[in-house]
C-alpha positions as YAML, in Angstrom:
chain: A
units: angstrom
residues:
- id: 1
  name: MET
  ca: [-76.17, 46.54, 326.37]
- id: 2
  name: THR
  ca: [-73.90, 48.92, 328.26]
- id: 3
  name: GLY
  ca: [-70.79, 48.25, 330.30]
- id: 4
  name: THR
  ca: [-71.77, 48.18, 333.96]
- id: 5
  name: ILE
  ca: [-70.25, 47.49, 337.35]
- id: 6
  name: PHE
  ca: [-72.02, 45.35, 339.93]
- id: 7
  name: ASP
  ca: [-71.23, 43.81, 343.28]
- id: 8
  name: CYS
  ca: [-71.33, 40.05, 342.71]
- id: 9
  name: PHE
  ca: [-74.29, 40.07, 340.39]
- id: 10
  name: ASN
  ca: [-75.14, 41.09, 336.85]
- id: 11
  name: LEU
  ca: [-78.57, 42.45, 336.06]
- id: 12
  name: PHE
  ca: [-78.20, 41.54, 332.40]
- id: 13
  name: PRO
  ca: [-78.48, 37.93, 331.24]
- id: 14
  name: THR
  ca: [-75.03, 36.92, 330.07]
- id: 15
  name: PRO
  ca: [-74.23, 34.00, 327.76]
- id: 16
  name: LYS
  ca: [-72.10, 31.37, 329.46]
- id: 17
  name: PRO
  ca: [-68.51, 31.58, 328.21]
- id: 18
  name: ALA
  ca: [-66.58, 28.45, 327.29]
- id: 19
  name: THR
  ca: [-65.13, 26.83, 330.41]
- id: 20
  name: ASP
  ca: [-61.80, 25.78, 328.88]
- id: 21
  name: LEU
  ca: [-60.38, 29.32, 328.80]
- id: 22
  name: LEU
  ca: [-58.70, 29.14, 332.21]
- id: 23
  name: SER
  ca: [-55.99, 26.89, 333.57]
- id: 24
  name: GLU
  ca: [-56.47, 24.77, 336.68]
- id: 25
  name: SER
  ca: [-55.35, 26.31, 339.95]
- id: 26
  name: GLY
  ca: [-55.60, 25.99, 343.70]
- id: 27
  name: LEU
  ca: [-53.56, 26.83, 346.76]
- id: 28
  name: SER
  ca: [-51.49, 23.71, 346.15]
- id: 29
  name: GLY
  ca: [-51.69, 23.85, 342.34]
- id: 30
  name: GLU
  ca: [-49.99, 25.93, 339.70]
- id: 31
  name: PRO
  ca: [-50.30, 29.73, 339.97]
- id: 32
  name: VAL
  ca: [-53.09, 31.50, 338.10]
- id: 33
  name: ARG
  ca: [-51.80, 32.97, 334.86]
- id: 34
  name: VAL
  ca: [-52.60, 36.67, 334.70]
- id: 35
  name: SER
  ca: [-52.99, 38.47, 331.38]
- id: 36
  name: GLU
  ca: [-51.22, 41.79, 330.88]
- id: 37
  name: SER
  ca: [-54.58, 43.60, 330.98]
- id: 38
  name: ASP
  ca: [-55.59, 41.83, 334.22]
- id: 39
  name: SER
  ca: [-52.22, 42.57, 335.86]
- id: 40
  name: SER
  ca: [-52.44, 46.22, 334.80]
- id: 41
  name: PHE
  ca: [-55.98, 46.37, 336.17]
- id: 42
  name: GLU
  ca: [-54.84, 44.92, 339.52]
- id: 43
  name: ASN
  ca: [-52.24, 47.70, 339.74]
- id: 44
  name: GLN
  ca: [-54.82, 50.30, 338.80]
- id: 45
  name: ILE
  ca: [-57.21, 49.16, 341.53]
- id: 46
  name: PHE
  ca: [-54.33, 49.14, 344.03]
- id: 47
  name: ASP
  ca: [-53.38, 52.72, 343.08]
- id: 48
  name: THR
  ca: [-57.01, 53.89, 343.12]
- id: 49
  name: VAL
  ca: [-57.68, 52.42, 346.59]
- id: 50
  name: ASN
  ca: [-54.46, 53.90, 347.98]
- id: 51
  name: GLN
  ca: [-55.26, 57.32, 346.50]
- id: 52
  name: HIS
  ca: [-58.61, 57.18, 348.27]
- id: 53
  name: ARG
  ca: [-56.97, 56.12, 351.55]
- id: 54
  name: THR
  ca: [-54.35, 58.87, 351.43]
- id: 55
  name: SER
  ca: [-57.04, 61.46, 350.61]
- id: 56
  name: LEU
  ca: [-58.52, 60.51, 354.00]
- id: 57
  name: ARG
  ca: [-55.09, 60.77, 355.66]
- id: 58
  name: LEU
  ca: [-54.93, 56.99, 356.08]
- id: 59
  name: PRO
  ca: [-51.64, 55.18, 355.49]
- id: 60
  name: PRO
  ca: [-51.32, 53.51, 352.08]
- id: 61
  name: LEU
  ca: [-51.60, 49.74, 351.91]
- id: 62
  name: ARG
  ca: [-48.62, 47.58, 350.96]
- id: 63
  name: LEU
  ca: [-49.16, 45.08, 348.15]
- id: 64
  name: VAL
  ca: [-48.17, 41.51, 349.06]
- id: 65
  name: PRO
  ca: [-47.72, 39.00, 346.20]
- id: 66
  name: GLU
  ca: [-48.90, 36.01, 348.30]
- id: 67
  name: ILE
  ca: [-52.11, 37.83, 349.23]
- id: 68
  name: SER
  ca: [-52.63, 38.71, 345.56]
- id: 69
  name: ARG
  ca: [-52.17, 35.05, 344.60]
- id: 70
  name: THR
  ca: [-54.85, 34.06, 347.10]
- id: 71
  name: ALA
  ca: [-57.14, 36.83, 345.78]
- id: 72
  name: ARG
  ca: [-56.56, 35.67, 342.16]
- id: 73
  name: GLU
  ca: [-57.51, 32.12, 343.08]
- id: 74
  name: HIS
  ca: [-60.83, 33.36, 344.45]
- id: 75
  name: SER
  ca: [-61.44, 35.49, 341.35]
- id: 76
  name: LEU
  ca: [-60.67, 32.44, 339.23]
- id: 77
  name: TRP
  ca: [-63.16, 30.40, 341.25]
- id: 78
  name: MET
  ca: [-65.83, 33.10, 340.77]
- id: 79
  name: CYS
  ca: [-65.10, 33.12, 337.03]
- id: 80
  name: ARG
  ca: [-65.32, 29.33, 336.72]
- id: 81
  name: GLU
  ca: [-68.51, 29.18, 338.75]
- id: 82
  name: GLU
  ca: [-69.96, 32.20, 336.92]
- id: 83
  name: VAL
  ca: [-70.78, 33.76, 340.26]
- id: 84
  name: TRP
  ca: [-73.21, 36.65, 340.19]
- id: 85
  name: GLU
  ca: [-75.20, 36.25, 343.40]
- id: 86
  name: GLY
  ca: [-74.03, 38.33, 346.37]
- id: 87
  name: GLU
  ca: [-74.63, 35.60, 348.92]
- id: 88
  name: ILE
  ca: [-72.10, 33.22, 347.38]
- id: 89
  name: CYS
  ca: [-69.32, 35.61, 346.36]
- id: 90
  name: HIS
  ca: [-67.59, 35.25, 349.73]
- id: 91
  name: THR
  ca: [-67.91, 31.46, 349.69]
- id: 92
  name: GLY
  ca: [-64.79, 29.89, 351.11]
- id: 93
  name: SER
  ca: [-63.67, 33.15, 352.75]
- id: 94
  name: LYS
  ca: [-62.80, 31.21, 355.92]
- id: 95
  name: ASP
  ca: [-60.30, 29.19, 353.88]
- id: 96
  name: ARG
  ca: [-58.71, 32.36, 352.48]
- id: 97
  name: GLY
  ca: [-58.69, 33.88, 355.95]
- id: 98
  name: ALA
  ca: [-57.05, 30.79, 357.43]
- id: 99
  name: HIS
  ca: [-54.42, 30.83, 354.69]
- id: 100
  name: LEU
  ca: [-53.61, 34.51, 355.34]
- id: 101
  name: MET
  ca: [-53.53, 33.90, 359.09]
- id: 102
  name: SER
  ca: [-50.99, 31.13, 358.47]
- id: 103
  name: LEU
  ca: [-48.84, 33.83, 356.82]
- id: 104
  name: GLY
  ca: [-48.99, 35.91, 360.03]
- id: 105
  name: PHE
  ca: [-51.92, 38.24, 359.33]
- id: 106
  name: ASP
  ca: [-54.38, 38.61, 362.20]
- id: 107
  name: PHE
  ca: [-56.98, 40.88, 360.62]
- id: 108
  name: ILE
  ca: [-58.63, 39.89, 357.33]
- id: 109
  name: ARG
  ca: [-61.26, 41.65, 355.21]
- id: 110
  name: GLU
  ca: [-62.42, 40.98, 351.66]
- id: 111
  name: ASN
  ca: [-64.08, 42.95, 348.87]
- id: 112
  name: VAL
  ca: [-65.32, 41.30, 345.69]
- id: 113
  name: ALA
  ca: [-66.85, 42.72, 342.54]
- id: 114
  name: THR
  ca: [-67.70, 41.81, 339.00]
- id: 115
  name: ALA
  ca: [-67.71, 44.06, 335.99]
- id: 116
  name: GLN
  ca: [-68.81, 43.74, 332.40]
- id: 117
  name: VAL
  ca: [-67.09, 46.09, 329.96]
- id: 118
  name: SER
  ca: [-66.51, 46.22, 326.23]
- id: 119
  name: GLU
  ca: [-63.38, 44.48, 324.99]
- id: 120
  name: TYR
  ca: [-62.04, 47.81, 323.67]
- id: 121
  name: ARG
  ca: [-62.67, 49.52, 327.01]
- id: 122
  name: TYR
  ca: [-60.75, 46.86, 328.92]
- id: 123
  name: ARG
  ca: [-57.79, 46.77, 326.54]
- id: 124
  name: ASN
  ca: [-57.34, 50.57, 326.74]
- id: 125
  name: LEU
  ca: [-55.27, 51.80, 329.72]
- id: 126
  name: GLU
  ca: [-57.25, 55.02, 330.25]
- id: 127
  name: ASN
  ca: [-60.50, 53.08, 330.27]
- id: 128
  name: ARG
  ca: [-59.09, 50.58, 332.80]
- id: 129
  name: ARG
  ca: [-58.36, 53.57, 335.05]
- id: 130
  name: SER
  ca: [-61.93, 54.83, 334.80]
- id: 131
  name: THR
  ca: [-63.29, 51.30, 335.39]
- id: 132
  name: ALA
  ca: [-61.15, 51.06, 338.56]
- id: 133
  name: ASP
  ca: [-62.59, 54.43, 339.66]
- id: 134
  name: VAL
  ca: [-66.13, 53.08, 339.12]
- id: 135
  name: ILE
  ca: [-65.39, 49.92, 341.12]
- id: 136
  name: LEU
  ca: [-63.97, 52.03, 343.98]
- id: 137
  name: ALA
  ca: [-67.02, 54.32, 343.87]
- id: 138
  name: HIS
  ca: [-69.29, 51.29, 343.98]
- id: 139
  name: TRP
  ca: [-67.44, 49.82, 346.97]
- id: 140
  name: ILE
  ca: [-67.50, 53.19, 348.78]
- id: 141
  name: ALA
  ca: [-71.25, 53.56, 348.16]
- id: 142
  name: SER
  ca: [-71.97, 49.96, 349.21]
- id: 143
  name: THR
  ca: [-73.80, 49.18, 352.41]
- id: 144
  name: LYS
  ca: [-72.18, 45.74, 352.66]
- id: 145
  name: GLY
  ca: [-68.97, 46.71, 354.48]
- id: 146
  name: HIS
  ca: [-66.83, 47.35, 351.40]
- id: 147
  name: ARG
  ca: [-66.17, 50.95, 352.40]
- id: 148
  name: GLU
  ca: [-65.16, 49.86, 355.88]
- id: 149
  name: SER
  ca: [-62.68, 47.37, 354.38]
- id: 150
  name: ILE
  ca: [-61.05, 50.10, 352.29]
- id: 151
  name: GLU
  ca: [-61.04, 52.76, 355.00]
- id: 152
  name: GLU
  ca: [-60.07, 50.51, 357.93]
- id: 153
  name: ARG
  ca: [-57.15, 52.18, 359.71]
- id: 154
  name: GLU
  ca: [-55.92, 48.81, 360.99]
- id: 155
  name: SER
  ca: [-55.39, 47.41, 357.48]
- id: 156
  name: THR
  ca: [-51.72, 47.55, 356.47]
- id: 157
  name: HIS
  ca: [-51.41, 45.06, 353.60]
- id: 158
  name: THR
  ca: [-53.47, 44.05, 350.60]
- id: 159
  name: GLY
  ca: [-53.59, 41.74, 347.64]
- id: 160
  name: ILE
  ca: [-55.71, 42.10, 344.52]
- id: 161
  name: GLY
  ca: [-56.68, 39.39, 342.09]
- id: 162
  name: VAL
  ca: [-58.33, 40.01, 338.74]
- id: 163
  name: VAL
  ca: [-59.40, 37.32, 336.30]
- id: 164
  name: SER
  ca: [-61.22, 38.12, 333.08]
- id: 165
  name: ARG
  ca: [-62.73, 36.23, 330.20]
- id: 166
  name: GLU
  ca: [-64.07, 37.26, 326.83]
- id: 167
  name: PHE
  ca: [-67.50, 36.52, 325.43]
- id: 168
  name: GLN
  ca: [-69.79, 37.64, 322.64]
- id: 169
  name: ASP
  ca: [-73.35, 38.70, 323.27]
- id: 170
  name: GLU
  ca: [-76.29, 37.66, 321.11]
- id: 171
  name: ASP
  ca: [-75.56, 40.62, 318.77]
- id: 172
  name: GLY
  ca: [-71.94, 39.53, 318.23]
- id: 173
  name: ASP
  ca: [-70.49, 42.37, 320.34]
- id: 174
  name: GLU
  ca: [-67.25, 41.56, 322.22]
- id: 175
  name: TRP
  ca: [-67.35, 41.91, 326.02]
- id: 176
  name: ILE
  ca: [-65.03, 41.19, 328.93]
- id: 177
  name: LEU
  ca: [-66.29, 39.81, 332.23]
- id: 178
  name: ILE
  ca: [-63.99, 40.90, 335.06]
- id: 179
  name: TYR
  ca: [-63.86, 39.25, 338.48]
- id: 180
  name: VAL
  ca: [-62.10, 41.23, 341.24]
- id: 181
  name: THR
  ca: [-61.11, 40.13, 344.75]
- id: 182
  name: GLN
  ca: [-59.28, 42.45, 347.12]
- id: 183
  name: LEU
  ca: [-58.07, 41.09, 350.46]
- id: 184
  name: PHE
  ca: [-56.97, 43.30, 353.34]
- id: 185
  name: GLY
  ca: [-54.78, 42.26, 356.24]
- id: 186
  name: ARG
  ca: [-52.78, 43.44, 359.22]
...
């Protein structure tokens, strides 16, 4: 089994991880706890997307903690629900959009992705950088509007939420499932 990046689905059958690994959360509940690796990966995706934008002479996005919190909650939901099917990854996006509009944003877009990488690869900073590059490349190559979200001139702010969980495959190899949500706003 190799580490691969997909948009809301995984072509490989994956054992279901234990469901008690994550704390409860919701817009009115306690904040999602973010591991150091997940937080570092959020920053890496932010930097990678902004590097792409500036290479196209687009203004960089500004990271907003409240948008990131909302994005993390969606990533947590995807993780809990073990979402892999593209048609349900954006479930509840109207709720996230309404929440961001209540904060004063009038333009909302969303990108989601899942990734499966080896535990070693995810714990290593250089490998997190290359994984962020692969996610960006996947979004840019996507025909589902992900590229438009990233390259939208009107977008000024963003938030990124990453939630991960560990699991072992049938051979005993350690893997990390990563759930990524990036929200864009103006």
